C-alpha positions, 0 to 999 in steps of 0.5 A, a space after each residue: 285270862 284276858 276275857 275275865 279282866 275284860 269282864 270284870 272291868 265291864 262289871 266295875 264300870 258299871 259300879 261307877 259312872 263315868 265322866 264320859 265315854 270315848 272310843 279311840 279308833 286306831 289303837 296304836 301309839 297315839 290311840 294308847 299313849 295319849 288318848 287313852 292314856 289321858 281320858 282314862 285318867 280323867 275318869 272317862 270310860 276308854 274304848 279301843 277299836 282297830 282292824 290289827 288283830 295283834 294290837 287288840 289281843 295284846 290290849 286284851 291283856 287288861 293293861 298297858 305302861 305309859 312312861 310320861 316324860 313331863 318338863 318338872 319328872 317322869 311319871 309312870 301311869 298303868 291304864 286299865 279299865 278299858 275295852 277293846 274291839 277288832 274292827 270285825 264284819 260282826 261290829 263287836 264294838 257296836 255298844 261302845 260305838 251307840 254310847 260314846 260321847 267322843 269319837 276320835 280318829 287316831 289314824 294316818 289320813 289314807 286309813 280315815 276313809 276306811 274308818 268313816 264307812 265302818 262308821 256309817 251303819 254305827 252313825 246310821 243307827 244312832 241317827 235312827 234310836 238315840 235321837 237326843 244323844 250328842 256326839 263329838 268327832 275329831 281326827 288326830 292327825 297333822 295333816 290338814 283338810 281332813 275334817 271337810 273329807 269327813 264331812 263331804 263323806 257323811 253328807 254323801 251317805 246320809 239320807 236328808 232326815 239323817 244329814 238333819 240329825 247330824 248338823 244338830 247332834 254331832 260336832 266334827 271338829 279338828 284337832 292340834 296334836 301336840 304329844 309325841 308317843 314312842 313304842 317298839 311297835 303299834 301293838 307294844 303296851 310299853 309306850 313313852 309320851 312326851 307330856 307338855 303340850 296340851 292336844 288343841 280341840 276346835 269349839 264348840 264341842 259336845 263332851 266336856 273335857 275339863 276334867 281330862 289332863 292335857 287335852 283343851 278346847 280352843 275358841 282359836 281358828 283351829 285350821 290355822 293353828 294346825 297348819 302354823 303347828 305342821 309348818 314350825 314343830 313338825 317341820 323343825 322335828 321333820 329336818 332333825 328325824 332326816 338328818 338324824 337318820 342319816 348320821 345313825 341315830 335311832 331317836 330325835 334326842 339323840 339326833 338334836 343333841 348332835 350340835 351340826 343337826 341342831 344347828 339344821 333343826 334352829 336353821 329351819 325355824 330361824 328361816 320359816 317363822 318370820 316368813 309365816 309370821 308375815 304370811 299369816 299375820 300372826 304376832 312373831 313372838 307368838 308364832 316362836 311359843 308355838 313353834 318350839 316344844 318345851 323340854 321334858 326334864 329327861 331324855 325322851 326317847 321318840 323314834 326317829 323313824 316315827 317322825 321320819 315316817 311317810 317322807 312322799 306326804 312330809 315332802 310334798 308340797 304343801 308339807 312342813 318343808 317344801 312349803 316353807 322352802 318356797 314361802 321363804 324364796 317368795 319373801 327374799 329368806 334363802 332357805 339353805 337349811 330347809 333345802 338340806 332337810 329335803 336332800 335329807 328326806 330325799 334320802 331317807 331309805 327306811 326298810 320298814 317305810 313304804 312311802 320311803 321305799 316307793 320314793 327310792 324306786 322313783 329316784 333309780 327308775 327316774 333320777 333325782 331331779 324327776 323324782 325330786 319333783 315328783 316328791 314335792 310337786 314342783 317343777 323339774 327346774 324349780 330352785 327348791 328342786 335343783 338345789 335339793 337334788 344338788 344336795 342330794 348328790 352330795 349325801 350320796 358322793 360323801 362330799 
């Protein structure tokens, strides 16, 4: 049945000219619930590529459901008419990759190098045979610095003539992701999405997003916007997630409804936002607008484990919580809530989170002081580490 539906979908695509073609690499929660959803709604031909056979097997059923939690209402969308490919050695995705106007890397940062390695033969084929066709590539991750890494990998792998093609035919741009997506698992066909802010993609690009809802290009400094978004919205979300996990909540909205957790969430922003505005030379009012997501009309069940995932990255020196705490200390602001949130993050021990388990192993082997220093990238005698370790002890002893 799945093959029949896919053949019908391909026949339907031939009958109508799509607004564009996108290959979404990474067909998990965000790949389906955000990009697949909005580009499908915008009349684009959507193809998914994933290395997880369970994800592709599920998608080959022919459709999936996205419950959109908007500011004005809640809507259910059925997404269908797409194609889905397993990242196999035979390159079954080849036609989709060669015809794509956009390739979106909807992946965790650690998985992006492998995806680029897989794409290289297809990009080389485009350079050799599709010399006039333009391409836009963007990663969808909160971690900064991915575009330079991708660019360097491509340039190291291309021949000189391929670099010439790349420089004139490929727009590699960064993006700011501003839509949380929840689901039971990466292969789930029932997803929930908070639909309150568009994704931002840096200009210029070789694609027209004007008909795609909730996608917006911007001439502004995308690196700065991304940095500020991570240190505001994602900072508050991480603080909520780690505090919520310790209290046994399952979703971000449940945790945020707790007055004590809401106080911590608001507190990290009250500490960080004025300092960030000063450091980055951004108007305070504008930064507050960026720092707070508009609320959906109905509660959105964004899982805590999704937001808390990978504390080794989210507690690192230049990421949301630790970076803000250090900046606050440098500018005379006491980061009480930020340090408590770091301590809460150090206590995060979800069994399904490999990075959390690595962190707990370090704590057990080294002790909280040395482990906190290793996680945050600060010295053991740094005030952030000392105070976070002390707060961690209070969490463990219940004092």
